Backbone as JSON Lines, residues from 0, in Angstrom:
{"i":0,"aa":"M","n":[-1.64,-10.35,1.87],"ca":[-3.08,-10.39,1.85],"c":[-3.82,-9.2,2.9]}
{"i":1,"aa":"L","n":[-2.78,-9.04,3.97],"ca":[-3.21,-7.98,4.79],"c":[-3.33,-6.57,4.12]}
{"i":2,"aa":"M","n":[-2.6,-6.28,3.43],"ca":[-2.77,-5.01,2.55],"c":[-3.98,-5.07,1.57]}
{"i":3,"aa":"L","n":[-4.37,-6.05,0.93],"ca":[-5.57,-6.4,0.24],"c":[-6.74,-6.14,0.91]}
{"i":4,"aa":"R","n":[-6.75,-6.64,2.08],"ca":[-8.05,-6.56,2.96],"c":[-8.18,-5.19,3.36]}
{"i":5,"aa":"A","n":[-7.1,-4.29,3.79],"ca":[-7.02,-2.95,4.27],"c":[-7.68,-2.12,3.11]}
{"i":6,"aa":"I","n":[-7.11,-2.41,1.94],"ca":[-7.59,-1.72,0.67],"c":[-9.05,-1.85,0.53]}
{"i":7,"aa":"A","n":[-9.57,-3.08,0.46],"ca":[-11.0,-3.44,0.47],"c":[-11.72,-2.76,1.6]}
{"i":8,"aa":"D","n":[-11.12,-2.6,2.78],"ca":[-11.83,-1.95,3.72],"c":[-11.83,-0.44,3.67]}
{"i":9,"aa":"G","n":[-11.2,0.04,2.63],"ca":[-11.25,1.59,2.52],"c":[-9.83,2.22,2.98]}
{"i":10,"aa":"E","n":[-8.75,1.5,3.42],"ca":[-7.52,2.2,3.82],"c":[-6.96,2.73,2.55]}
{"i":11,"aa":"D","n":[-6.68,3.99,2.55],"ca":[-5.96,4.7,1.38],"c":[-4.71,5.27,1.62]}
{"i":12,"aa":"D","n":[-3.97,5.12,2.88],"ca":[-2.83,5.67,3.26],"c":[-1.72,4.82,2.77]}
{"i":13,"aa":"P","n":[-0.83,5.3,1.88],"ca":[0.22,4.4,1.28],"c":[1.37,3.99,2.4]}
{"i":14,"aa":"I","n":[1.49,4.91,3.28],"ca":[2.61,4.64,4.38],"c":[1.91,3.56,5.26]}
{"i":15,"aa":"K","n":[0.67,3.63,5.77],"ca":[0.15,2.55,6.53],"c":[0.05,1.16,5.78]}
{"i":16,"aa":"L","n":[-0.39,1.24,4.58],"ca":[-0.39,0.05,3.73],"c":[1.03,-0.57,3.58]}
{"i":17,"aa":"A","n":[2.0,0.19,3.23],"ca":[3.4,-0.3,3.13],"c":[3.91,-0.92,4.43]}
{"i":18,"aa":"G","n":[3.38,-0.33,5.65],"ca":[3.82,-0.83,6.85],"c":[3.36,-2.31,6.97]}
{"i":19,"aa":"M","n":[2.38,-2.67,6.35],"ca":[1.82,-3.91,6.52],"c":[2.65,-5.07,5.59]}
{"i":20,"aa":"A","n":[3.47,-4.69,4.79],"ca":[4.25,-5.63,3.87],"c":[5.16,-6.56,4.76]}
{"i":21,"aa":"R","n":[5.35,-7.7,4.18],"ca":[6.05,-8.81,4.77],"c":[7.3,-9.32,3.84]}
{"i":22,"aa":"N","n":[8.23,-9.67,4.45],"ca":[9.29,-10.34,3.87],"c":[10.1,-9.37,2.92]}
{"i":23,"aa":"I","n":[10.33,-9.73,1.61],"ca":[10.92,-9.08,0.57],"c":[10.47,-7.78,0.42]}
{"i":24,"aa":"Y","n":[9.25,-7.53,0.65],"ca":[8.74,-6.16,0.28],"c":[8.93,-5.1,1.38]}
{"i":25,"aa":"K","n":[9.35,-5.66,2.5],"ca":[9.93,-4.67,3.51],"c":[11.05,-4.0,3.17]}
{"i":26,"aa":"K","n":[12.06,-4.64,2.28],"ca":[13.26,-4.1,1.81],"c":[13.13,-2.95,0.99]}
{"i":27,"aa":"N","n":[12.05,-3.04,0.26],"ca":[11.77,-1.92,-0.79],"c":[10.49,-1.19,-0.3]}
{"i":28,"aa":"R","n":[10.32,-0.68,0.84],"ca":[9.13,-0.05,1.53],"c":[9.09,1.28,0.83]}
{"i":29,"aa":"A","n":[10.16,2.07,0.49],"ca":[9.91,3.34,-0.1],"c":[9.27,3.22,-1.45]}
{"i":30,"aa":"E","n":[9.75,2.37,-2.2],"ca":[9.2,1.96,-3.64],"c":[7.77,1.5,-3.43]}
{"i":31,"aa":"L","n":[7.61,0.61,-2.45],"ca":[6.0,0.18,-2.4],"c":[5.3,1.31,-1.83]}
{"i":32,"aa":"E","n":[5.66,2.22,-1.08],"ca":[4.89,3.34,-0.89],"c":[4.41,4.16,-2.03]}
{"i":33,"aa":"L","n":[5.5,4.39,-2.96],"ca":[5.24,5.28,-4.15],"c":[4.29,4.45,-5.04]}
{"i":34,"aa":"A","n":[4.3,3.16,-5.38],"ca":[3.52,2.37,-6.02],"c":[2.17,2.34,-5.56]}
{"i":35,"aa":"L","n":[1.89,2.35,-4.27],"ca":[0.58,2.28,-3.5],"c":[0.01,3.69,-3.77]}
{"i":36,"aa":"E","n":[0.72,4.84,-3.6],"ca":[0.32,6.17,-3.85],"c":[-0.34,6.25,-5.22]}
{"i":37,"aa":"G","n":[0.35,5.91,-6.22],"ca":[-0.22,5.98,-7.51],"c":[-1.43,5.11,-7.8]}
{"i":38,"aa":"Y","n":[-1.42,4.06,-7.22],"ca":[-2.49,3.04,-7.4],"c":[-3.63,3.67,-6.76]}
{"i":39,"aa":"I","n":[-3.58,4.24,-5.45],"ca":[-4.79,4.71,-4.67],"c":[-5.24,6.03,-5.37]}
{"i":40,"aa":"S","n":[-4.26,6.9,-5.85],"ca":[-4.83,8.11,-6.42],"c":[-5.49,7.83,-7.8]}
{"i":41,"aa":"F","n":[-5.08,6.78,-8.53],"ca":[-5.77,6.46,-9.73],"c":[-7.14,6.19,-9.52]}
{"i":42,"aa":"Y","n":[-7.52,5.37,-8.49],"ca":[-8.92,4.88,-8.28],"c":[-9.72,6.03,-7.54]}
{"i":43,"aa":"Q","n":[-9.14,7.01,-6.91],"ca":[-9.88,8.0,-6.35],"c":[-10.36,9.09,-7.29]}
{"i":44,"aa":"E","n":[-9.78,9.2,-8.53],"ca":[-10.07,10.27,-9.42],"c":[-11.53,10.08,-10.05]}
């Protein structure tokens, strides 16, 4: 939920967003950063 709010507020740094991950997602932080990078760049084009 924290990541979604940050994205809605305009945050677009995948590293910062991945740092907000909780529980199971923290284990795959590098994968999450890559996924967020692709998601954010798609919407910025």
